[in-house]
C-alpha positions in Angstrom: -86.7 -74.7 -46.1 -86.1 -71.1 -45.0 -89.4 -71.0 -43.1 -88.3 -74.1 -41.3 -84.9 -72.8 -40.4 -86.3 -69.5 -39.1 -89.0 -71.3 -37.2 -86.4 -73.5 -35.5 -84.4 -70.5 -34.5 -87.5 -68.7 -33.1 -88.3 -71.9 -31.1 -84.7 -72.1 -29.7 -84.7 -68.5 -28.8 -88.1 -69.0 -26.9 -86.8 -72.2 -25.1 -83.6 -70.5 -23.9 -85.5 -67.4 -23.0 -82.4 -65.2 -23.6 -84.5 -61.9 -23.7 -86.0 -62.5 -20.1 -82.7 -63.6 -18.7 -80.8 -60.7 -20.3 -83.3 -58.0 -19.1 -83.2 -59.5 -15.5 -79.5 -59.5 -15.4 -79.3 -56.0 -16.8 -81.7 -54.9 -14.0 -79.6 -56.5 -11.4 -76.3 -55.0 -12.6 -77.8 -51.5 -13.0 -79.3 -51.7 -9.6 -76.2 -52.9 -7.8 -74.1 -50.1 -9.6 -76.5 -47.4 -8.5 -76.7 -48.7 -5.0 -72.9 -48.9 -4.8 -72.6 -45.5 -6.1 -75.1 -44.1 -3.6 -73.2 -45.8 -0.6 -69.9 -44.5 -1.7 -71.5 -40.9 -1.9 -73.1 -41.3 1.5 -69.9 -42.4 3.0 -68.0 -39.5 1.3 -65.7 -41.8 -0.7 -64.3 -39.9 -3.7 -65.9 -41.1 -6.9 -66.7 -44.7 -5.7 -65.2 -46.1 -8.9 -64.1 -49.4 -7.4 -67.2 -49.8 -5.4 -69.2 -49.6 -8.7 -66.9 -51.9 -10.5 -66.9 -54.5 -7.8 -70.7 -54.4 -7.5 -71.0 -55.2 -11.3 -68.5 -58.0 -11.0 -70.2 -59.6 -8.0 -73.7 -59.9 -9.5 -73.8 -63.3 -11.2 -76.6 -65.4 -12.5 -77.1 -67.0 -9.2 -76.9 -66.1 -5.4 -74.4 -68.9 -5.0 -72.2 -67.5 -7.8 -72.5 -64.0 -6.4 -71.3 -65.1 -2.9 -68.3 -66.9 -4.5 -67.3 -63.9 -6.5 -67.8 -61.5 -3.4 -65.7 -63.6 -1.2 -62.8 -63.8 -3.7 -63.0 -60.0 -4.6 -63.0 -59.1 -0.7 -60.4 -61.4 0.5 -58.2 -61.0 -2.6 -58.4 -57.0 -2.2 -57.4 -57.3 1.5 -54.3 -59.6 0.9 -53.2 -57.7 -2.4 -53.6 -54.3 -0.6 -51.7 -55.4 2.5 -48.9 -57.2 0.7 -48.5 -54.2 -1.7 -48.4 -51.6 1.2 -45.8 -53.6 2.9 -43.6 -53.7 -0.1 -44.0 -50.0 -0.7 -43.2 -49.1 2.9 -40.3 -51.5 3.1 -38.6 -50.4 -0.4 -39.8 -46.7 -0.5 -39.6 -46.3 -4.4 -38.5 -42.8 -5.3 -37.8 -43.0 -9.1 -38.5 -45.0 -12.1 -35.9 -47.8 -11.3 -37.0 -48.4 -7.8 -40.5 -48.2 -8.7 -40.0 -51.0 -11.3 -38.0 -53.0 -8.7 -41.1 -52.7 -6.2 -43.5 -53.7 -9.0 -41.7 -56.8 -9.6 -41.1 -57.7 -5.9 -44.9 -57.1 -5.3 -46.5 -58.8 -8.4 -44.2 -61.8 -8.6 -45.6 -63.7 -5.5 -49.0 -62.5 -6.1 -49.1 -64.5 -9.5 -49.8 -67.7 -7.6 -53.3 -66.9 -6.0 -55.0 -66.8 -9.5 -53.7 -70.3 -10.0 -55.8 -71.5 -7.1 -59.0 -69.8 -8.5 -59.3 -67.3 -11.4 -61.4 -65.2 -9.2 -58.3 -64.2 -7.3 -57.0 -62.4 -10.1 -58.1 -59.3 -8.0 -55.0 -60.0 -5.9 -52.3 -58.7 -8.3 -54.6 -56.0 -9.7 -55.3 -54.6 -6.3 -51.5 -54.6 -5.7 -50.9 -52.8 -9.0 -53.6 -50.2 -8.0 -51.9 -49.5 -4.7 -48.4 -49.3 -6.2 -49.2 -47.0 -9.1 -52.3 -45.0 -8.3 -51.0 -43.4 -5.1 -48.9 -40.6 -6.5 -51.5 -39.6 -9.1 -54.4 -39.4 -6.4 -51.9 -37.6 -3.8 -52.5 -40.5 -1.4 -49.9 -42.5 0.8 -49.9 -46.3 0.2 -51.7 -47.0 3.5 -54.5 -44.5 2.7 -54.8 -45.7 -0.6 -55.1 -49.5 0.6 -57.7 -48.6 3.1 -59.7 -46.7 0.6 -59.4 -49.7 -2.1 -60.5 -52.2 0.6 -63.5 -50.1 1.8 -64.7 -49.5 -1.8 -64.4 -53.3 -2.8 -66.2 -54.1 0.4 -69.1 -51.7 -0.4 -69.2 -53.1 -3.9 -69.5 -56.7 -2.5 -72.2 -55.7 -0.1 -74.2 -54.0 -2.9 -73.8 -57.0 -5.2 -74.9 -59.5 -2.6 -78.0 -57.3 -1.4 -79.2 -56.9 -4.9 -78.6 -60.6 -5.6 -80.8 -61.5 -2.7 -83.5 -58.8 -3.2 -83.9 -58.0 -7.0 -85.5 -61.0 -8.8 -83.4 -63.4 -6.7 -82.2 -66.6 -8.5 -81.2 -69.5 -6.1 -78.6 -72.0 -7.6 -80.4 -74.6 -5.8 -83.5 -73.9 -7.8 -81.6 -73.7 -11.0 -80.1 -77.2 -10.2 -83.6 -78.7 -10.3 -84.4 -76.8 -13.6 -81.1 -77.7 -15.2 -81.6 -81.5 -14.0 -85.0 -81.7 -15.8 -83.5 -80.1 -18.9 -80.6 -82.6 -19.1 -83.1 -85.4 -18.5 -85.0 -84.2 -21.6 -81.7 -84.3 -23.6 -80.9 -87.6 -22.4 -84.4 -88.8 -23.4 -83.9 -87.3 -26.9 -80.6 -89.1 -27.1 -82.4 -92.5 -26.2 -84.9 -91.9 -28.8 -82.3 -91.5 -31.3 -80.5 -94.6 -30.3 -83.6 -96.5 -30.5 -83.6 -95.9 -34.3 -80.0 -97.1 -34.6 -78.7 -96.3 -38.1 -81.3 -93.8 -39.0 -80.4 -91.2 -36.3 -76.9 -92.1 -35.2 -75.5 -88.7 -36.1 -78.2 -87.0 -33.9 -77.4 -89.1 -31.1 -73.8 -88.1 -31.4 -74.7 -84.5 -31.4 -76.9 -84.8 -28.4 -74.1 -86.6 -26.5 -72.0 -83.3 -26.9 -74.7 -81.2 -25.5 -75.4 -83.7 -22.7 -71.7 -83.5 -21.8 -71.8 -79.7 -21.6 -75.0 -79.6 -19.8 -73.9 -82.0 -17.1 -70.7 -79.8 -16.6 -72.9 -76.8 -16.2 -75.1 -78.8 -13.7 -72.1 -79.8 -11.6 -71.1 -75.9 -11.4 -74.5 -75.0 -10.3 -74.3 -77.7 -7.6 -71.3 -76.2 -6.2 -73.0 -72.7 -6.1 -76.1 -74.3 -4.5 -73.8 -75.9 -1.7 -72.4 -72.4 -1.0 -76.0 -71.2 -0.6 -76.8 -73.9 1.9 -73.6 -73.2 3.9 -74.7 -69.6 4.2 -78.2 -70.4 5.0 -79.7 -68.7 1.9 -81.7 -71.7 1.0 -83.4 -74.7 2.7 -83.6 -76.8 -0.4 -82.1 -80.5 0.3 -78.7 -81.3 -0.6 -78.6 -81.5 -4.5 -75.1 -83.0 -5.0 -76.6 -86.4 -5.4 -78.6 -85.3 -8.4 -75.3 -84.2 -10.3 -73.5 -87.5 -9.3 -76.4 -89.5 -10.5 -76.7 -87.6 -13.8 -73.0 -88.2 -14.4 -73.4 -91.8 -14.1 -76.4 -91.8 -16.5 -74.3 -89.9 -19.1 -71.7 -92.6 -18.9 -74.5 -95.3 -18.9 -76.0 -93.8 -22.2 -72.5 -93.5 -23.7 -72.2 -97.3 -23.1 -75.7 -97.8 -24.9 -74.6 -95.7 -27.7 -71.5 -97.9 -28.3 -73.1 -101.2 -27.7 -75.4 -101.5 -30.7 -72.9 -99.8 -32.9 -70.5 -102.7 -32.2 -73.0 -105.5 -32.1 -75.4 -104.5 -35.0 -73.3 -106.5 -37.6 -73.8 -109.8 -35.7 -76.2 -112.2 -37.4 -78.2 -112.7 -34.2 -78.6 -109.0 -33.4 -82.2 -109.1 -34.3 -83.2 -111.4 -31.5 -82.4 -108.8 -28.8 -83.3 -105.8 -31.0 -86.9 -105.6 -29.8 -86.2 -105.7 -26.0 -83.4 -103.3 -26.5 -85.6 -100.8 -28.4 -88.2 -101.2 -25.6 -85.7 -100.5 -22.9 -84.5 -97.3 -24.7 -88.2 -96.1 -25.1 -89.2 -96.8 -21.5 -86.0 -95.0 -20.1 -86.6 -92.2 -22.5 -90.4 -91.9 -21.3 -89.1 -91.8 -17.7 -86.4 -89.1 -18.4 -89.0 -87.0 -20.0 -91.1 -86.9 -16.7 -88.2 -86.0 -14.3 -89.7 -82.4 -14.1 -93.0 -83.9 -13.1 -91.3 -86.2 -10.6 -89.6 -83.1 -9.0 -93.2 -81.8 -8.7 -94.4 -84.9 -6.8 -95.6 -87.2 -9.7 -94.8 -90.8 -10.1 -93.1 -92.7 -13.0 -93.7 -96.3 -11.7 -95.1 -97.4 -14.9 -92.1 -96.3 -17.0 -89.7 -97.9 -14.6 -91.6 -101.1 -14.6 -91.5 -101.1 -18.4 -87.8 -100.6 -18.3 -87.3 -103.4 -15.8 -89.3 -105.8 -18.0 -87.4 -104.8 -21.1 -84.1 -105.5 -19.5 -85.4 -108.7 -18.2 -86.6 -109.7 -21.8 -83.2 -108.8 -23.2 -81.6 -111.2 -20.7 -84.2 -113.8 -21.6 -83.3 -113.5 -25.1 -79.7 -114.2 -24.7 -80.5 -117.1 -22.5 -82.7 -118.5 -25.2 -79.9 -118.0 -27.7 -77.5 -119.7 -25.5 -79.9 -122.7 -24.8 -80.7 -123.2 -28.5 -77.0 -123.1 -29.5 -77.2 -120.1 -31.5 -74.2 -118.5 -29.4 -71.8 -121.3 -30.3 -70.7 -119.9 -33.5 -69.9 -116.5 -32.1 -66.6 -115.2 -31.3 -65.7 -114.3 -27.8 -65.7 -110.6 -28.8 -69.2 -111.0 -30.2 -70.4 -112.7 -27.0 -68.8 -109.9 -24.9 -70.5 -107.2 -26.9 -74.0 -108.8 -26.5 -73.5 -109.4 -22.8 -71.9 -106.0 -22.4 -75.1 -104.5 -23.9 -77.0 -106.3 -21.3 -74.9 -105.1 -18.6 -75.1 -101.5 -19.8 -79.0 -101.7 -19.9 -79.1 -103.0 -16.2 -76.6 -100.3 -15.0 -78.8 -97.8 -16.8 -81.9 -98.9 -15.0 -80.3 -98.9 -11.7 -79.0 -95.4 -12.1 -82.3 -94.2 -13.5 -84.2 -95.7 -10.5 -81.6 -93.8 -8.3 -82.3 -90.5 -10.1 -86.0 -90.9 -9.6 -85.6 -91.7 -6.0 -83.5 -88.7 -5.5 -85.9 -86.5 -7.3 -88.8 -87.9 -5.0 -86.8 -87.1 -1.9 -86.5 -83.5 -2.9 -90.2 -83.3 -4.0 -91.1 -84.7 -0.6 -88.9 -82.2 1.2 -90.4 -79.2 -0.9 -93.9 -80.3 -0.1 -93.1 -80.7 3.7 -91.7 -77.1 3.6 -94.6 -75.7 1.7 -96.7 -77.3 4.5 -94.8 -75.8 7.3 -95.2 -72.3 5.6 -98.9 -72.7 5.3 -99.4 -74.0 8.9 -97.4 -70.8 10.0 -99.7 -68.5 7.9 -102.7 -70.0 9.4 -101.3 -69.5 12.9 
């Protein structure tokens, strides 16, 4: 028992690859901090504290995330420094009471930008730095504001440069990896649903994992869109992938509920076999999404899925023609036909996902072909 548990932990560690990711992130942060420190020294900035801190904050797991944080840090620092400087010059605090009043006047309105985005927490922080650090450093408010903006700008630049050069990780690439990962989880969920009662708890657990992974995929899609807007990637638009995966998650949720509600019906056995075949075909197609992104085909699995859905409908039609549906209540009939609708909707959305992946694979092949032609020339 203990050996199996430790083996499972070791396998999960390997799958998530925490060690490799941790080392890469540590290398990026360290490089960015050193780079920012060197820039501050070369430019003659005292200490370079804020440049180093900002560079550490800017370095994210993907380039798109780094671009977002850098924008918020730089714009937020400019706004916070400018507003705090204006308040100090207007009120001219000279003692504790006037200093407290100045702090209230400065920080009160600046509590709103963080509501727009958590990254704008830098706005009130910068204002507080400008208000409280000047006397201790022997700098006036304007000099301190300019120094703060310059250091934050250096830190943002250092973070972006490192994100681009040191083991670069594009969100657009991560979207494709996450899509394949979510598809494998969905396939496991379908395998569990095909067993009905035996693996119901496992299907429910996997549903929670799929929900969190789809949310993570949507975050990566936003970061990938930012990379496209700044010309840091030529990967096709990946937003349709997240939209289709979201629909598939809802479809599988319907599939999860349908047999649970209908399995007590006396006629449930007549549709059980095509139901199971559809889930297994859908699982097989989802397991191969990574191969589809590499240019392979899943036509056989999609054909099996379509045949299983038609088989489910045929079973319902046969039940109706033979009069087996007459004793059923309206609710029972609704469950049976609702399950058929859920299967058909799942089939359409899965075909859409495969088509989206094939479009991306074709675009990637075309890009590689252009690169090879340029190298030959």
